[in-house]
C-alpha positions in Angstrom: -3.6 17.4 -58.0 -3.0 19.1 -54.6 -4.9 17.5 -51.6 -7.5 19.7 -50.1 -7.0 18.4 -46.6 -4.3 17.8 -44.0 -4.3 14.6 -42.0 -2.5 15.0 -38.7 -1.1 11.7 -37.4 1.9 13.0 -35.5 0.9 16.0 -33.3 3.6 18.1 -31.7 4.1 17.2 -28.1 4.8 20.4 -26.2 7.5 19.9 -23.6 6.3 20.7 -20.1 7.7 20.5 -16.6 4.4 20.3 -14.7 3.1 16.9 -15.7 0.6 18.2 -18.2 0.4 16.4 -21.6 -0.1 18.8 -24.6 -0.5 17.4 -28.1 -0.9 20.2 -30.6 -2.6 18.9 -33.7 -2.7 22.3 -35.5 -1.1 25.6 -34.6 2.2 27.5 -34.6 4.3 24.6 -33.0 2.9 21.8 -35.1 2.3 23.2 -38.6 3.0 26.9 -38.4 -0.6 27.9 -38.5 -1.0 31.3 -36.8 -4.8 31.4 -37.4 -5.9 28.6 -35.1 -4.5 26.1 -32.7 -6.1 22.8 -31.7 -4.6 20.8 -28.9 -5.5 17.6 -27.0 -4.5 17.9 -23.3 -4.4 15.9 -20.1 -4.0 17.9 -16.9 -2.9 15.7 -13.9 -4.5 16.0 -10.4 -3.1 19.1 -8.6 -2.0 20.9 -11.8 -2.3 24.6 -12.2 -1.0 27.4 -14.3 -0.3 31.0 -13.4 -2.9 33.7 -14.1 -2.8 34.9 -17.7 -4.5 37.4 -20.0 -4.3 35.9 -23.5 -4.6 37.9 -26.7 -6.7 35.1 -28.2 -10.1 33.6 -27.7 -9.9 30.1 -26.2 -12.5 27.4 -26.4 -12.3 24.3 -24.1 -14.2 21.1 -24.4 -13.9 18.7 -21.4 -13.7 15.0 -22.4 -13.0 13.4 -19.0 -12.7 14.7 -15.5 -13.1 18.3 -14.3 -11.2 21.5 -14.8 -11.3 24.7 -12.8 -11.3 28.1 -14.3 -10.9 31.4 -12.4 -12.2 34.1 -14.8 -12.2 37.7 -13.6 -12.2 36.4 -10.0 -15.2 34.1 -10.6 -14.6 30.3 -10.1 -16.2 28.0 -12.7 -15.8 24.2 -12.8 -16.5 22.3 -16.0 -17.1 18.6 -16.2 -17.1 16.0 -19.0 -19.3 17.0 -21.9 -19.2 20.7 -21.1 -17.5 23.5 -22.9 -16.6 27.2 -22.5 -15.4 30.1 -24.6 -13.2 32.7 -22.8 -12.7 35.9 -24.7 -9.3 37.4 -25.4 -8.0 40.0 -22.9 -9.7 38.3 -20.0 -7.7 37.4 -16.9 -8.0 33.8 -16.0 -6.3 30.8 -14.4 -6.6 27.1 -15.3 -6.2 24.3 -12.8 -7.1 20.8 -11.9 -7.4 20.7 -8.1 -9.3 17.4 -8.3 -8.2 13.8 -7.7 -8.5 12.6 -11.3 -6.8 13.7 -14.5 -8.7 16.1 -16.8 -8.7 15.4 -20.5 -9.8 18.1 -22.8 -9.5 19.8 -26.2 -8.4 23.5 -26.4 -8.9 25.7 -29.5 -7.3 29.1 -29.7 -8.2 31.8 -32.2 -5.7 33.1 -33.3 -3.3 30.3 -32.5 -1.8 29.9 -29.0 1.6 31.6 -28.7 3.8 31.9 -25.6 4.3 35.5 -26.6 0.6 36.4 -26.5 -0.6 34.3 -23.6 0.7 36.9 -21.1 1.3 34.7 -18.1 1.8 36.5 -14.8 4.9 35.8 -12.7 
């Protein structure tokens, strides 16, 4: 009988060069799932990404620390226990300009793809 669940015990660790830890539990890189991606992340102090306009909705839940979002030129800071949904086709930038790491969960619908995140140069 086929199992009706998938237990993820070895998430895909996405290679980065900015000190950010990304463990994708489900998604294109880990299990080929194009419908959703779920990743556990830790952003170090001083980390930031370029502005982007993703072709997917992104949900973020902060576990520890704080994370800064610039969404359509509005700055929002989330703290532990808070969450946000950013709709696809919205220009945004993620960063951690704070003195402590930020640990969080990110869920993308459809799944995160480097081809559809549309990062600016």
